[in-house]
BAPA-173145 format. One record per residue: x, y negated, z negated of N, C-alpha, C, CB in turn; residue number from 1. Coordinates in Angstrom, 3 decimals, padded with zeros to 6 digits. Atoms other than C-alpha are relative to their C-alpha. Glycine has a CB too. Example, Ala and Ser with C-alpha at 12.3 -4.5 7.8 and 13.67 -1.06 7.14 Angstrom:
BEGIN
[rec [000.890, 001.190, 000.000], [012.300, 004.500, -007.800], [000.900, -001.200, 000.000], [-000.992, -000.027, -001.246], 1]
[rec [-000.820, 001.190, 000.060], [013.670, 001.060, -007.140], [-000.770, -001.090, -000.730], [000.414, -000.462, 001.415], 2]
***
This chain:
BEGIN
[rec [001.156, -000.781, -000.393], [022.748, -069.139, -159.847], [-001.298, -000.564, -000.580], [000.180, 001.437, -000.434], 1]
[rec [001.196, 000.579, 000.610], [020.344, -070.971, -162.131], [-000.669, -000.981, 000.968], [000.358, -000.711, -001.328], 2]
[rec [000.561, 000.969, -000.941], [019.905, -073.750, -159.553], [-000.663, 000.720, 001.167], [001.093, -000.958, 000.514], 3]
[rec [000.546, -000.753, -001.127], [019.382, -071.270, -156.729], [-001.276, 000.753, -000.381], [001.041, 000.981, 000.526], 4]
[rec [001.133, -000.826, 000.422], [016.955, -069.136, -158.731], [-001.203, -000.819, -000.462], [000.431, 000.921, -001.109], 5]
[rec [001.124, 000.856, 000.407], [014.842, -072.070, -159.898], [-000.593, -000.646, 001.250], [000.459, -001.097, -001.035], 6]
[rec [000.623, 000.711, -001.128], [012.583, -074.171, -157.704], [000.448, -001.451, 000.064], [-001.523, 000.063, -000.107], 7]
[rec [-000.449, 001.390, 000.069], [014.593, -077.316, -158.322], [000.499, -000.521, 001.353], [001.102, -000.134, -001.039], 8]
[rec [-000.571, 000.463, -001.259], [016.325, -077.460, -154.935], [-001.048, -000.514, 000.985], [000.780, 001.112, 000.636], 9]
[rec [001.040, 000.566, -000.880], [013.142, -077.810, -152.833], [-000.584, -001.300, -000.536], [-001.119, 001.007, 000.196], 10]
[rec [000.516, 001.230, 000.611], [011.930, -080.454, -155.279], [000.945, -001.167, 000.280], [-000.189, 000.185, -001.526], 11]
[rec [-000.995, 001.041, -000.283], [015.151, -082.431, -154.915], [-000.046, -000.364, 001.482], [001.431, 000.472, -000.402], 12]
[rec [000.049, 000.228, -001.448], [015.037, -082.017, -151.127], [-001.206, -000.853, 000.390], [-000.045, 001.338, 000.747], 13]
[rec [001.212, 000.755, -000.329], [011.466, -083.348, -150.984], [000.137, -001.481, -000.328], [-001.192, 000.577, -000.743], 14]
[rec [-000.192, 001.407, 000.357], [012.654, -086.577, -152.618], [000.803, -000.770, 001.052], [000.697, -000.099, -001.345], 15]
[rec [-000.697, 000.692, -001.085], [014.744, -087.339, -149.528], [-000.984, -000.691, 000.937], [000.868, 000.984, 000.786], 16]
[rec [001.000, 000.521, -000.933], [011.512, -088.134, -147.688], [-000.925, -001.047, -000.603], [-000.819, 001.123, 000.527], 17]
[rec [000.854, 001.013, 000.602], [010.011, -090.644, -150.112], [000.447, -001.387, 000.455], [000.028, 000.105, -001.543], 18]
[rec [-000.325, 001.357, -000.427], [009.954, -094.374, -149.468], [000.897, -000.748, -000.979], [-001.259, -000.775, 000.205], 19]
[rec [-000.769, 000.727, 001.007], [011.640, -095.456, -152.701], [001.493, 000.259, 000.110], [-000.475, 000.373, -001.380], 20]
[rec [-001.456, -000.090, -000.105], [015.357, -096.158, -152.449], [000.609, 000.791, -001.148], [000.606, -001.389, 000.040], 21]
[rec [-000.604, -000.642, 001.169], [016.151, -095.009, -155.996], [-000.157, 001.515, 000.026], [-000.614, -000.553, -001.271], 22]
[rec [000.222, -001.449, -000.035], [014.583, -091.553, -155.599], [000.827, 000.663, 001.097], [-001.486, 000.305, 000.212], 23]
[rec [-000.798, -000.548, -001.107], [016.271, -090.961, -152.240], [001.467, 000.033, -000.396], [-000.191, -000.836, 001.297], 24]
[rec [-001.406, 000.085, 000.405], [019.625, -092.100, -153.596], [000.347, 001.054, -001.053], [000.309, -001.399, -000.543], 25]
[rec [-000.255, -000.977, 001.066], [019.380, -089.914, -156.712], [-000.072, 001.432, 000.524], [-001.004, -000.187, -001.143], 26]
[rec [000.121, -001.343, -000.572], [018.204, -086.846, -154.776], [001.218, 000.330, 000.853], [-001.284, 000.118, 000.840], 27]
[rec [-001.184, -000.202, -000.835], [021.026, -087.262, -152.307], [001.237, 000.221, -000.863], [000.213, -001.200, 000.934], 28]
[rec [-001.120, -000.180, 000.920], [023.481, -087.598, -155.180], [000.047, 001.403, -000.587], [-000.080, -001.015, -001.118], 29]
[rec [000.058, -001.366, 000.520], [022.313, -084.288, -156.627], [000.476, 000.987, 001.059], [-001.432, 000.350, -000.456], 30]
[rec [-000.407, -000.902, -001.079], [022.772, -082.588, -153.258], [001.494, -000.111, 000.292], [-000.799, -000.297, 001.267], 31]
[rec [-001.446, 000.182, -000.180], [026.261, -084.072, -152.894], [000.747, 000.803, -001.062], [000.388, -001.511, -000.080], 32]
[rec [-000.654, -000.745, 001.088], [027.215, -082.616, -156.272], [-000.096, 001.505, 000.247], [-000.638, -000.358, -001.368], 33]
[rec [000.179, -001.428, -000.264], [025.793, -079.240, -155.297], [000.932, 000.486, 001.111], [-001.456, 000.290, 000.375], 34]
[rec [-000.894, -000.420, -001.084], [027.854, -079.156, -152.107], [001.456, -000.115, -000.391], [-000.256, -000.822, 001.244], 35]
[rec [-001.385, 000.139, 000.458], [030.978, -080.124, -154.029], [000.406, 001.134, -000.937], [000.190, -001.340, -000.701], 36]
[rec [-000.295, -001.108, 000.918], [030.721, -077.096, -156.329], [000.822, 001.069, 000.702], [-001.302, 000.612, -000.552], 37]
[rec [-000.827, -001.054, -000.570], [033.124, -074.241, -155.849], [-000.793, 001.247, 000.363], [001.090, 000.363, -000.959], 38]
[rec [000.840, -001.159, -000.332], [030.259, -071.770, -155.584], [-000.600, -000.198, 001.394], [-001.132, 000.199, -001.067], 39]
[rec [000.423, 000.168, -001.388], [029.761, -071.395, -151.828], [-001.491, 000.231, 000.208], [000.773, 000.935, 000.877], 40]
[rec [001.419, -000.298, -000.195], [026.267, -069.960, -152.196], [-000.877, -001.194, -000.366], [-000.404, 001.217, -000.832], 41]
[rec [000.772, 001.196, 000.354], [025.088, -073.204, -153.798], [-000.014, -000.974, 001.175], [000.588, -000.684, -001.264], 42]
[rec [-000.043, 000.850, -001.189], [026.264, -075.232, -150.800], [-000.874, 000.591, 001.103], [001.454, -000.171, 000.498], 43]
[rec [000.842, -000.650, -001.009], [024.591, -072.681, -148.545], [-001.478, -000.202, -000.316], [000.321, 001.503, 000.084], 44]
[rec [001.390, 000.246, 000.397], [021.369, -073.145, -150.517], [-000.434, -001.408, 000.398], [-000.172, 000.199, -001.518], 45]
[rec [000.295, 001.379, -000.428], [021.548, -076.895, -149.806], [-000.256, -000.027, 001.509], [001.178, -000.966, -000.371], 46]
[rec [000.202, -000.101, -001.446], [021.864, -076.052, -146.113], [-001.336, 000.686, 000.290], [001.169, 000.779, 000.668], 47]
[rec [001.191, -000.810, -000.274], [019.093, -073.437, -146.227], [-001.307, -000.740, -000.256], [000.034, 001.247, -000.835], 48]
[rec [001.231, 000.733, 000.292], [016.553, -075.850, -147.689], [-000.332, -001.008, 001.111], [000.126, -000.725, -001.350], 49]
[rec [000.262, 000.874, -001.145], [016.907, -077.982, -144.528], [000.654, -001.364, -000.073], [-001.449, -000.185, 000.148], 50]
[rec [-000.608, 001.311, 000.217], [019.083, -080.834, -145.729], [000.670, -000.553, 001.262], [001.017, 000.087, -001.122], 51]
[rec [-000.761, 000.503, -001.143], [021.249, -081.062, -142.614], [-000.898, -000.509, 001.121], [000.908, 001.084, 000.531], 52]
[rec [000.889, 000.419, -001.083], [018.307, -081.394, -140.269], [-000.625, -001.373, -000.241], [-001.093, 001.024, 000.187], 53]
[rec [000.616, 001.300, 000.288], [017.007, -084.513, -142.045], [001.022, -001.128, -000.143], [-000.822, 000.094, -001.267], 54]
[rec [-000.999, 001.051, 000.237], [020.314, -086.363, -142.501], [000.057, -001.059, 001.102], [001.356, 000.625, -000.148], 55]
[rec [-000.042, 001.071, -001.008], [020.375, -088.137, -139.101], [-001.131, -001.015, -000.148], [-000.053, 000.602, 001.384], 56]
[rec [001.150, 000.903, 000.186], [016.891, -089.570, -139.649], [000.143, -000.807, -001.281], [-001.318, 000.797, -000.028], 57]
[rec [-000.197, 000.676, 001.279], [017.717, -090.412, -143.266], [001.006, -001.142, 000.142], [000.476, 000.999, -001.069], 58]
[rec [-001.032, 001.025, -000.195], [020.869, -092.310, -142.257], [-000.535, -001.132, 000.873], [001.268, 000.617, 000.640], 59]
[rec [000.565, 001.039, -000.867], [019.044, -094.141, -139.473], [-001.010, -000.858, -000.763], [-000.671, 000.634, 001.233], 60]
[rec [001.023, 000.719, 000.770], [016.171, -095.089, -141.780], [000.634, -000.932, -001.038], [-000.942, 000.998, -000.696], 61]
[rec [-000.638, 000.753, 001.079], [018.559, -096.351, -144.472], [001.353, -000.584, 000.430], [000.188, 000.899, -001.223], 62]
[rec [-001.301, 000.454, -000.501], [021.364, -097.692, -142.258], [000.489, -001.290, -000.651], [-000.073, -000.197, 001.486], 63]
[rec [-000.407, 001.227, 000.690], [021.379, -100.974, -144.194], [000.152, 000.206, -001.507], [-001.011, -001.104, 000.265], 64]
[rec [-000.209, -000.350, 001.412], [021.712, -099.174, -147.519], [001.260, 000.852, -000.085], [-001.247, 000.764, -000.602], 65]
[rec [-001.282, -000.701, -000.099], [025.387, -098.271, -147.681], [000.176, 001.165, -000.961], [001.093, -000.960, -000.223], 66]
[rec [-000.156, -001.103, 000.954], [025.081, -096.041, -150.758], [-000.618, 001.295, 000.541], [-000.646, -000.367, -001.348], 67]
[rec [000.642, -001.180, -000.574], [022.707, -093.701, -148.948], [000.809, 000.520, 001.180], [-001.440, -000.322, 000.438], 68]
[rec [-000.826, -000.410, -001.140], [024.801, -093.661, -145.783], [001.278, 000.668, -000.501], [000.342, -001.218, 000.902], 69]
[rec [-001.253, -000.524, 000.552], [027.960, -093.074, -147.808], [-000.198, 001.390, -000.610], [000.559, -000.963, -001.058], 70]
[rec [000.247, -001.304, 000.608], [026.457, -090.204, -149.810], [-000.384, 001.052, 001.042], [-001.097, -000.114, -001.049], 71]
[rec [000.312, -000.943, -001.083], [025.078, -088.622, -146.641], [001.293, 000.497, 000.640], [-000.915, -000.666, 001.070], 72]
[rec [-001.296, -000.373, -000.583], [028.583, -088.663, -145.187], [000.833, 000.825, -000.982], [000.779, -001.258, 000.421], 73]
[rec [-000.716, -000.772, 001.020], [030.038, -087.384, -148.451], [-000.518, 001.441, -000.043], [-000.149, -000.666, -001.389], 74]
[rec [000.583, -001.330, -000.027], [027.631, -084.431, -148.370], [000.535, 000.784, 001.206], [-001.544, -000.085, 000.044], 75]
[rec [-000.516, -000.652, -001.201], [028.698, -083.629, -144.806], [001.481, 000.330, -000.177], [-000.210, -000.898, 001.240], 76]
[rec [-001.419, -000.238, 000.237], [032.352, -083.992, -145.785], [000.238, 001.165, -000.940], [000.646, -001.239, -000.557], 77]
[rec [-000.122, -001.133, 000.913], [031.874, -081.559, -148.661], [-000.215, 001.315, 000.733], [-000.999, -000.130, -001.150], 78]
[rec [000.273, -001.226, -000.754], [030.414, -078.993, -146.282], [001.113, 000.297, 000.999], [-001.340, -000.111, 000.732], 79]
[rec [-001.120, -000.206, -000.918], [033.186, -079.523, -143.744], [001.196, 000.567, -000.754], [000.384, -001.322, 000.703], 80]
[rec [-001.110, -000.503, 000.815], [035.661, -078.850, -146.554], [-000.274, 001.400, -000.540], [000.272, -000.951, -001.158], 81]
[rec [000.392, -001.310, 000.527], [033.814, -075.621, -147.368], [000.385, 001.147, 000.920], [-001.485, 000.033, -000.242], 82]
[rec [-000.247, -001.218, -000.777], [033.504, -072.383, -145.453], [-000.151, -000.262, 001.501], [-000.962, 001.117, -000.440], 83]
[rec [000.192, 000.106, -001.451], [033.636, -071.794, -141.702], [-001.473, -000.115, 000.344], [000.611, 001.210, 000.716], 84]
[rec [001.431, 000.043, -000.258], [029.890, -071.175, -141.785], [-000.582, -001.378, -000.320], [-000.714, 001.075, -000.816], 85]
[rec [000.504, 001.329, 000.356], [029.229, -074.484, -143.570], [000.428, -001.028, 001.042], [000.502, -000.417, -001.400], 86]
[rec [-000.468, 000.908, -001.059], [031.384, -076.352, -141.040], [-000.830, 000.187, 001.263], [001.500, 000.241, 000.306], 87]
[rec [000.762, -000.270, -001.213], [029.532, -074.639, -138.220], [-001.429, -000.515, -000.109], [-000.006, 001.489, 000.294], 88]
[rec [001.346, 000.540, 000.205], [026.163, -075.609, -139.706], [-000.021, -001.518, 000.222], [-000.502, 000.338, -001.420], 89]
[rec [-000.112, 001.442, -000.239], [027.300, -079.248, -139.713], [000.015, -000.271, 001.503], [001.282, -000.577, -000.671], 90]
[rec [-000.112, 000.164, -001.452], [028.216, -078.912, -136.035], [-001.324, 000.339, 000.679], [001.131, 000.888, 000.562], 91]
[rec [001.255, -000.438, -000.621], [025.032, -077.016, -135.120], [-001.124, -001.016, -000.175], [-000.428, 001.334, -000.583], 92]
[rec [001.026, 001.021, 000.252], [022.951, -079.833, -136.609], [000.344, -001.356, 000.602], [-000.212, -000.157, -001.485], 93]
[rec [-000.359, 001.231, -000.708], [024.713, -082.463, -134.477], [000.559, -001.088, -000.886], [-001.183, -000.527, 000.707], 94]
[rec [-000.429, 001.005, 000.962], [026.269, -084.192, -137.454], [001.384, -000.566, 000.274], [-000.027, 000.579, -001.364], 95]
[rec [-001.293, 000.599, -000.357], [029.709, -084.746, -135.937], [-000.225, -001.335, 000.705], [000.825, 000.960, 000.907], 96]
[rec [000.320, 001.252, -000.702], [028.194, -087.367, -133.635], [-000.443, -001.068, -000.995], [-001.105, 000.233, 001.060], 97]
[rec [000.458, 000.954, 001.002], [026.518, -088.990, -136.631], [001.178, -000.548, -000.804], [-001.025, 000.657, -000.936], 98]
[rec [-001.174, 000.432, 000.769], [029.787, -089.095, -138.592], [000.824, -000.995, 000.816], [000.872, 001.221, -000.403], 99]
[rec [-000.777, 000.903, -000.859], [031.607, -090.696, -135.652], [-000.714, -001.349, 000.124], [000.217, 000.630, 001.408], 100]
[rec [000.776, 001.245, -000.117], [028.809, -093.266, -135.228], [000.078, -000.818, -001.289], [-001.474, 000.313, 000.338], 101]
[rec [-000.060, 000.701, 001.290], [028.775, -094.128, -138.936], [001.393, -000.578, -000.205], [-000.368, 000.955, -001.170], 102]
[rec [-001.376, 000.475, 000.167], [032.552, -094.424, -138.923], [000.240, -001.279, 000.800], [000.998, 001.087, 000.431], 103]
[rec [-000.146, 001.195, -000.833], [032.337, -096.993, -136.132], [-000.660, -001.223, -000.630], [-000.592, 000.249, 001.377], 104]
[rec [000.706, 001.119, 000.610], [030.038, -099.094, -138.302], [000.481, -000.334, -001.400], [-001.456, 000.293, -000.041], 105]
[rec [-000.585, 000.472, 001.234], [032.182, -099.241, -141.405], [000.315, 000.983, -001.100], [-000.846, -000.948, -000.529], 106]
[rec [-000.293, -000.956, 001.073], [032.236, -096.127, -143.600], [001.202, 000.851, 000.378], [-001.226, 000.898, -000.289], 107]
[rec [-001.151, -000.718, -000.548], [035.698, -095.216, -142.450], [000.661, 000.943, -000.994], [001.014, -000.981, 000.493], 108]
[rec [-000.728, -000.861, 000.937], [037.108, -093.740, -145.667], [-000.662, 001.356, -000.177], [000.119, -000.681, -001.342], 109]
[rec [000.700, -001.268, 000.191], [034.448, -091.079, -146.282], [-000.027, 000.790, 001.309], [-001.437, -000.245, -000.515], 110]
[rec [000.079, -000.682, -001.292], [034.069, -090.287, -142.583], [001.354, 000.519, 000.449], [-000.566, -000.932, 001.053], 111]
[rec [-001.321, -000.462, -000.428], [037.784, -090.091, -141.871], [000.446, 001.190, -000.839], [001.032, -001.138, -000.100], 112]
[rec [-000.293, -001.146, 000.859], [038.136, -087.731, -144.842], [-000.684, 001.247, 000.555], [-000.459, -000.270, -001.458], 113]
[rec [000.736, -001.136, -000.550], [035.456, -085.467, -143.342], [000.637, 000.483, 001.304], [-001.472, -000.380, 000.237], 114]
[rec [-000.606, -000.386, -001.281], [037.024, -085.530, -139.883], [001.394, 000.578, -000.186], [000.064, -001.200, 000.938], 115]
[rec [-001.337, -000.543, 000.281], [040.509, -084.954, -141.287], [-000.096, 001.433, -000.503], [000.736, -000.873, -001.033], 116]
[rec [000.198, -001.372, 000.469], [039.220, -081.872, -143.090], [-000.331, 000.932, 001.157], [-001.112, 000.051, -001.048], 117]
[rec [000.348, -000.837, -001.147], [037.721, -080.561, -139.873], [001.237, 000.291, 000.840], [-001.082, -000.680, 000.859], 118]
[rec [-001.224, -000.180, -000.793], [040.983, -081.106, -138.021], [000.971, 000.924, -000.724], [000.673, -001.363, 000.283], 119]
[rec [-000.951, -000.792, 000.782], [042.955, -079.492, -140.833], [-000.407, 001.466, -000.121], [000.148, -000.594, -001.379], 120]
[rec [000.390, -001.378, 000.296], [040.874, -076.378, -141.511], [-001.038, 000.577, 000.947], [-000.519, 000.076, -001.381], 121]
[rec [000.992, -000.510, -000.946], [038.385, -076.080, -138.655], [000.622, 000.941, 001.015], [-000.683, -001.148, 000.718], 122]
[rec [-000.464, -000.875, -001.068], [038.616, -073.520, -135.908], [000.332, -000.846, 001.227], [-001.068, 001.082, 000.341], 123]
[rec [-000.331, 000.709, -001.241], [039.976, -074.481, -132.511], [-001.269, -000.462, 000.704], [000.832, 000.900, 000.938], 124]
[rec [001.271, 000.359, -000.644], [036.441, -074.451, -131.115], [-000.671, -001.160, -000.716], [-000.945, 001.207, 000.034], 125]
[rec [000.610, 001.088, 000.766], [035.187, -076.692, -133.926], [000.721, -001.319, 000.258], [000.015, 000.326, -001.502], 126]
[rec [-000.774, 001.208, -000.277], [037.993, -079.174, -133.308], [-000.277, -000.500, 001.410], [001.502, 000.265, -000.184], 127]
[rec [000.337, 000.391, -001.371], [037.247, -079.158, -129.575], [-001.369, -000.671, 000.057], [000.027, 001.222, 000.928], 128]
[rec [001.326, 000.624, 000.048], [033.613, -079.964, -130.366], [000.076, -001.406, -000.593], [-000.970, 000.865, -000.821], 129]
[rec [-000.210, 001.340, 000.539], [034.779, -082.900, -132.463], [000.577, -000.912, 001.080], [000.938, 000.046, -001.228], 130]
[rec [-000.621, 000.811, -001.051], [036.974, -084.140, -129.620], [-000.991, -000.368, 001.098], [001.182, 000.744, 000.605], 131]
[rec [001.041, 000.306, -000.991], [033.964, -083.956, -127.296], [-000.843, -001.198, -000.427], [-000.904, 001.220, 000.215], 132]
[rec [000.745, 001.162, 000.508], [032.365, -086.628, -129.511], [000.790, -001.295, 000.154], [-000.362, 000.207, -001.469], 133]
[rec [-000.873, 001.156, -000.238], [035.241, -088.987, -128.584], [000.198, -000.836, -001.269], [-000.582, -000.878, 001.113], 134]
[rec [-000.141, 000.689, 001.283], [036.179, -089.910, -132.165], [001.161, -000.989, -000.068], [000.164, 001.006, -001.077], 135]
[rec [-001.205, 000.825, 000.113], [039.421, -091.746, -131.347], [-000.289, -001.491, -000.206], [000.840, 000.174, 001.232], 136]
[rec [000.277, 001.417, 000.289], [037.922, -095.272, -131.112], [-000.465, -000.226, -001.443], [-001.060, -000.528, 000.963], 137]
[rec [000.470, 000.128, 001.384], [036.184, -094.698, -134.454], [001.154, 000.183, -000.974], [-001.111, 001.025, -000.295], 138]
[rec [-001.144, -000.230, 000.877], [039.371, -093.335, -136.017], [000.965, -001.182, 000.030], [000.728, 001.282, 000.403], 139]
[rec [-000.908, 001.139, -000.136], [041.354, -096.315, -134.709], [-000.611, -001.298, -000.525], [000.394, -000.175, 001.454], 140]
[rec [000.683, 001.226, 000.413], [038.763, -098.889, -135.766], [000.524, -000.592, -001.307], [-001.462, 000.270, -000.139], 141]
[rec [-000.504, 000.601, 001.252], [040.017, -099.289, -139.375], [001.365, -000.663, 000.171], [000.092, 001.064, -001.087], 142]
[rec [-001.316, 000.592, -000.225], [043.460, -100.116, -138.012], [-000.104, -001.439, 000.491], [000.784, 000.832, 001.001], 143]
[rec [000.169, 001.359, -000.513], [042.090, -103.237, -136.334], [-000.538, -000.956, -001.059], [-000.930, 000.010, 001.195], 144]
[rec [000.530, 000.826, 001.080], [040.685, -104.488, -139.639], [001.010, -000.168, -001.118], [-001.282, 000.602, -000.547], 145]
[rec [-001.042, 000.123, 001.025], [043.994, -104.790, -141.431], [-000.159, -001.313, -000.756], [001.409, 000.086, 000.635], 146]
[rec [000.064, 001.185, 000.837], [044.064, -107.249, -144.291], [001.158, -000.921, 000.394], [000.058, 000.374, -001.524], 147]
[rec [-001.076, 000.872, -000.475], [046.017, -110.216, -142.834], [000.943, -000.460, -001.119], [-000.595, -001.208, 000.685], 148]
[rec [-000.867, 000.411, 001.115], [047.312, -111.243, -146.267], [000.995, 001.099, -000.310], [-000.834, -000.338, -001.258], 149]
[rec [-000.872, -001.145, 000.282], [048.678, -107.774, -146.898], [001.060, 000.144, 001.089], [-000.827, 001.300, -000.115], 150]
[rec [-000.927, -000.139, -001.116], [050.265, -107.589, -143.452], [001.038, -001.121, -000.035], [-000.760, -000.009, 001.341], 151]
[rec [-000.916, 001.150, 000.013], [051.761, -111.079, -143.757], [001.018, 000.088, -001.119], [-000.780, -001.289, -000.131], 152]
[rec [-000.896, -000.084, 001.164], [053.315, -110.307, -147.153], [000.890, 001.227, -000.004], [-000.806, -000.014, -001.257], 153]
[rec [-000.812, -001.220, -000.026], [054.976, -107.054, -146.109], [001.422, -000.283, 000.238], [-000.481, 000.937, 001.032], 154]
***
């Protein structure tokens, strides 16, 4: 409750819009930690400050900075693993399409974890919305990048 009752969350959120990589990365890291907490109201506070609405632009702006992309996906994955309302907020903000797109470009472990959580604990409607994003090519993509040495030595 201390985080929610203080003005720290809007301050952290505002750092997502600065030009410096370090500040954006650190602010995003704080938000990831907040969404990973077991206190659902803290994750909801991260949503309420507007974080989900800026993630697509943030990921696009920093698409060549894998730490920012990865933490953005981790934040989404934390929310998908949360409450039905948090999952629905992710969907309402169009972030399933972003996760599928990012997964196609290389962040398969974090993204597949998020999608697996949605499939495991999401509602039927939420899963249908994921399927509408046609995630199968993205989910299959890591399979085509098998380590040839590992495969050859099996």
